[in-house]
N, C-alpha and C positions, 0 to 999 in steps of 0.2 A: 019291512023285512030285508035284511042285508043279503046281498048276493055275493057269491064267492067265485074265484077263478083258481084253477090248480094247474100245475106244470107237470106234464107227463114225463116218461123216461127219456124222451129226446129233447126235453126242456121246451116243448111247445106249450104255449098258454092255451088252456081249454076253459070253456065256460061262456057266460056265467051260469052258475047252478045255484039252486036254493038250498037251504039247510036240509030239507027232506031228501033232495036228490043227492046231497053230499053224504048223507047217512047210507043211502043205497049204494053209492060208489064205494064207501068204506066196507060195507058188508060184502060186496062183490070182490073186494081186494084190488079194485082199480087204483085206489089211493091208500096209503099207509100213514103211520104216525110221522114219518119224515118227509112226506110229500110237500114240496113248497106250495104255499097258498098266498092268495092276495084277495083283499076285499074290494068292493066297488068304490070304497073311499080311499084306497091306496095303502092300507095297512098290510104289512107282509109278515109272514111267519110260516110255520109248518102245521100240517093238519093235526098233529098230536096235541097242539095247544088250544084247539077249539073245544070248549067245554061240552061234555056229553057225547062227543063223537067217538072217542076211544076211552076205555075204562081208566087208563093211566093218566089222562089229561088232568093237569093240576094248575096250570098257569093260563089266565085268560089270553086269548089270541091277540087282542088289541094292545096288550102290554109289551109285545115283542115286535114292533113295527119293522125292525131291521134284521130279523132272523132270516138267514139264508143257509142253504146246505153248504157243507165244507168245500165241496168242489162241484163245478158245473161243466157240462159238456158244451163248448161253444164251437164256432166255425171260423176258419181262416178267412180273412177279408180279401186275400189275394187269389186263392184258388177254390174256396168254398168247402174244403175238406174239414171234417171235425177235428178239433184240437182241444187239449186240456185248458182249463181256465188259467192255469199258471204257466202255460207254454211260452217260451221265449222265441221259439222258431217252429214253423210248421214242418212236420216230418215229411209231408208230401212235396212241397215246393221249396222249402228252406227259407221262406220269407218270414219277416216279422209278422205274426198273425194279425196285428192291429194296425199295420202301417200303410194299408192301401184302401181303395174304395171300389172294389169290384163285387164283393159279396157281403151280405149283412153278417155282423159278428154274432147276432143272437140266433138267427134262424137259417143262415146259409143262402138266403134268397139272392139271386143275381141283381146287381144294381147298375144304375146309370151314374156317371160322375157327378151330375147336377143334383142328385137326391140328397136330402138332409134327413129324411125319415124313411125307414123301410115300409113299403106299402103292405107287406105281408103281415109283419108282427108289430109294426108301429114303433120299433126301437129307434131312438135318436142316434144319429151318426156323428155326434159332436166330436168323438175321439179320432176322426179321420178328416181333418180339415182339407179344403181345397184352396188353390191359389189362382183366382181368376186373373190376377196380375202379379208380377213379381214385386216384392217389397222394395221400397225406395232406399232403404238402409239395410246393409248386410248385418246380420245378427250373430253369425257364427264365424270362428276364426278363418276357415277356408273361404267363406263367402267374402270376407273382408280382403283376403288375398286376391281373389278374382277381381274385386272392385279396384284394388290398387294396381294390378297389372294392366287393366283396361284403361284406367285414368292416365298412367304414364305412357301407354301406347299412343293415345291420341294427342297428348301434350307433346310427346317427342315428334310426332308427325307435324304438328303445328310449328315446331321449332326447327324443322329440317332446313328451310331456306335460310333463316338468319344464322344458323350454325354451320352453313356450307356442307350439308350432308351428314354431319355428326348426329343430328337428331333422327335422321332416317335409320342409321345403324341402331340407335337405341330403340327406336320404334319396332324394328324387326326383332330385336331381342325380347322385348316385352310381349310382342305379338305371339311369338312361338312359346314363350313361357305360359301365356294364357291358353294357347291351343293345347299344350301338353296337359294342363290341369283339367281342361274341359273333357278331353278324352278319358282321363282317369275316372271321371264320374259316371261314365256310360258302362253298364254291366257287360261282362265279357260275352254273354250270349246274344247281345244286341250289337255291340261294337264290331264294325267291319275291319278294324285294325287295332293295334295296340298303341298306347300313347307314344312310346319310343319310335315306332315305325312312322306314325303320323307326322312327327316332326323330322326325324332323320332322313326319311326318303325324299323329302322336299328338296334336299340339297344335293341329290344325285344328278349329275349333268344330264340334260335332255329328258331323262326319265322323270325328273322332278316336275316338268310341265304337265305331264299326265297325272302325277301323284297329287298335285294341289287340288284336283277335283275330288279325289278320294278323301284327303285330309280336311279340306275346308268345306266343300259342299257336303261331304259326308257327316261332319260333326253336327251340322244343323238337323239333318234328317234323323240321325241316330239319337240325338238329344230329344227330339220330338217323340220318338218311340219310347224312350225312357220315361218321359213325363206322362205319357199315356198309361204306361204300366203302373205308375204310382198314383194314377187317378188325379193328376194335377191338370187343371183346366188351361193354364198358360201354355201357349204354343209358340215355338220359335218361328220367325219369319224366314223360312228356308228358301223362299223365292229369290232372296238376295244373294244366295251362295253361288249359283251358277253364273250370273253375269259378273260377279266379282272375280271369279276364277278366270273367265274368258278375258276380262280386261287385264288381269295380272299377266296372262300369257302375251297379250298384245303390247304390253308395256316394253317388251324387249325389241320391238321393231325399230330399227334405226330411224331417226328424225321424227317419226310419228308416235313414238312410245311415250312422250311426255304427257299428252292428253289422256290416253288410256290409263297411264300410271296414276295420274291425279284422280281420275274417275274411280279407279279400283280402290284407292285409299279411302275415298268418301264412302263407297259401298261397304268396304270392310269395317269401317267404324260402326255403321248402323247394323250390319250383320252380326258382328262380334258382340255388340251391346245386347242384341236380341238373344243370342245363345247364352251369353253371360247371365242375363236376367232369368232365363229358364233354369240354368244351373243353380242360381241362388234360391229360386223357388223349390228346387229339388232338395237342396241342402237344408233349408228351413224346415221342410216337412220331415226329413230324416233326422234333424237335430244334430248334424255333423259340424 
């Protein structure tokens, strides 16, 4: 004897129930002709198509395996609030309701970033991928731009000595172009500064030595907060930000500044690569 599952008014899957129990539920008014149903063999339909359950039933249930109601009530995967099946943005938090991995889309259950199946309702979470590591090749236009800026940054640094300092000027230009784009990707409610201030304030005499800690160390920390919000497992190596900033300040010390300057350049390469890879993981999830 086949068993049935039905979906209640909150789209919660109930059951299994036998045919006799199903008739009792229909008599009590718990289910109606349009109640979504599913058999233990995976066939889907509505209760009105089960022969003998309602007088108007005319089509066998098994012949409509894909029948679903016109609209379902689902949940935002960012904040857990209920949203329409066709919603393009959550009215509660404003996020794309399927773009994150904090709550199950089917039942609203709170999730861990590592989960691939909801333990409450069993729904697969394939529509919200995670990024344990950043992709080795950029797949979106902006991601390719970040890769290009970073590539020319370290190439220009490598060319600084043979070009008698011209490479260093080019490296600084590409470094700040990259910094500006990285800050643009951080949401306003997370970012401690704007992209324009992050770059511009670094060139203010004396104040700039303080500001590099905000702009460079801060971009790693705020990028990590952004990645956590979107449920992306990749994390920026923010521990490189502080020593890189300290060495940048020490590089202005007369006679001693060469060694800290070289060390800061090396740390900046690894630090910016880490932040850039996190930004690319974010862009790929958002499809920007």
